[in-house]
N, C-alpha and C positions, 0 to 999 in steps of 0.2 A: 525493394521490398514490396510485396503484393498489398493490394488495397485491404483485403480481409485481415492481414497481419497488422497493418497500420491501425485499423479500427480496433482490433482486440487489444493491442498495446496501448492505444488511447484510452480505452475503457479502464484498463488496469491503472494507468496514470491518473485518470479522474478519481478512481477509488482512493488512491493515495492522497490526492488533494483533499478529498472528503475526510479521510483519517486525520490529516493534518489539522483541518478546521476543528474536528471533534476534540482532538487531543490538546491543541494549543489554545483554543478560544472558547470552546463549549464544555470543557471538562467539568467545571463546577456548576454548570447550568442544567436545566431539566433534560435537554437533549443528551448531554454527556452523561448525566447520571443514569438515564434510561439505557443508553447504549452499552454502558460498561457495568451496569448493575451496582452502582456505588451509592453509599450514603453521603450526604453533604459533608460530614466530618472527614470521612475517608478521602473523598475527592479533594477537599481543601489541603489535607495533609500530603497528598501526592501530586498536586498540580504542577510542580516544578519538574518532576520526573516525567509526567505526561507531556508537558510542553517540549522537552528534549526529545521524547519519542516521536512527537508529531513533527518536529524539525527533520528527523531522519526520514520520515515518510515523505516529506516535501522533497528531500534530495532524491529519493527513488522516483517520485513523479517527474522531477526535472530531468533526470537521466532518461526516462522512458520518452518524454516529449522531445528531448534532444535527439534520441535515436530516430524518431519519426522524421524529424526535420532534415536528417542526413540522407534520406532516401535509401538507395541501395547500399550506400556506404555505412549505413547505420545498423546493419545486421549484427555485427559483433558487439556494438554498444547495447543494442536491444537484448541480445542474449545475456550479457553481463548483468544488466539491471533486472531482467526477468528472473535470472538465477538467484540474484540477491533477494528479490521479492519472495520467491519460492522457499528459499532456506529460512528467511525471517518468518514466513508463515508457518512452516513446520515447527521452528523453534517456539514461536508463540503458542501454537497449538499444544505442544508438549509441556510448556511451562506455565501458561497463563489461562487460556481458554480454548477448548476444542473448536469453538465458533471461528477462530482465526484461520483454521484450516480451510473453511468454506468461503470466507470473505477475502482472504489474501492469497493463500498458496494455490488453491484450485484455479481461480482466475488467472494467476500468473502461469501456471502449468498449461492451461488451455491456450493462452496467448502464445506461449512457446511452441506448442504443438502446431498451431495454425501457421506460425511463422515458418515452420519446416515442411509444410505441405507443398 
C-alpha cells in the first residue's frame, strides 16, 4: 500500500477515534453538547445509545489501523473498512445530520480513491 493511502486511511482512523471519544466520553459534556447540538437533558437521555455508537466507530478505527499494519496485504481490509465508513456516513447523513456526509463519508471516499491511484 502506498504512503499517501496509508496517511489518508490513518486520518480516517483518527477521525473515528475522535468520534469514539465524543460519543463515549464527552456526549454529556460541553464538547459533546456543542458537537451534536444537544441539550443536557437530551444528551443524558441518549448517552447509552451514543456510547454504543462510539464503540462501533472504535471498531472502524481499529480495522483501518489494522489494514495499515498489514502493508500490501491490507488492501482488501482497508477497502472493507473504508466501504463501511462510507456507507455509515451516507446513512447518517440521510437519517441524522447532513454534516455526517462531510466529516465521515467524504473523508472515507477520498481515502478509498487515494488507495486506488
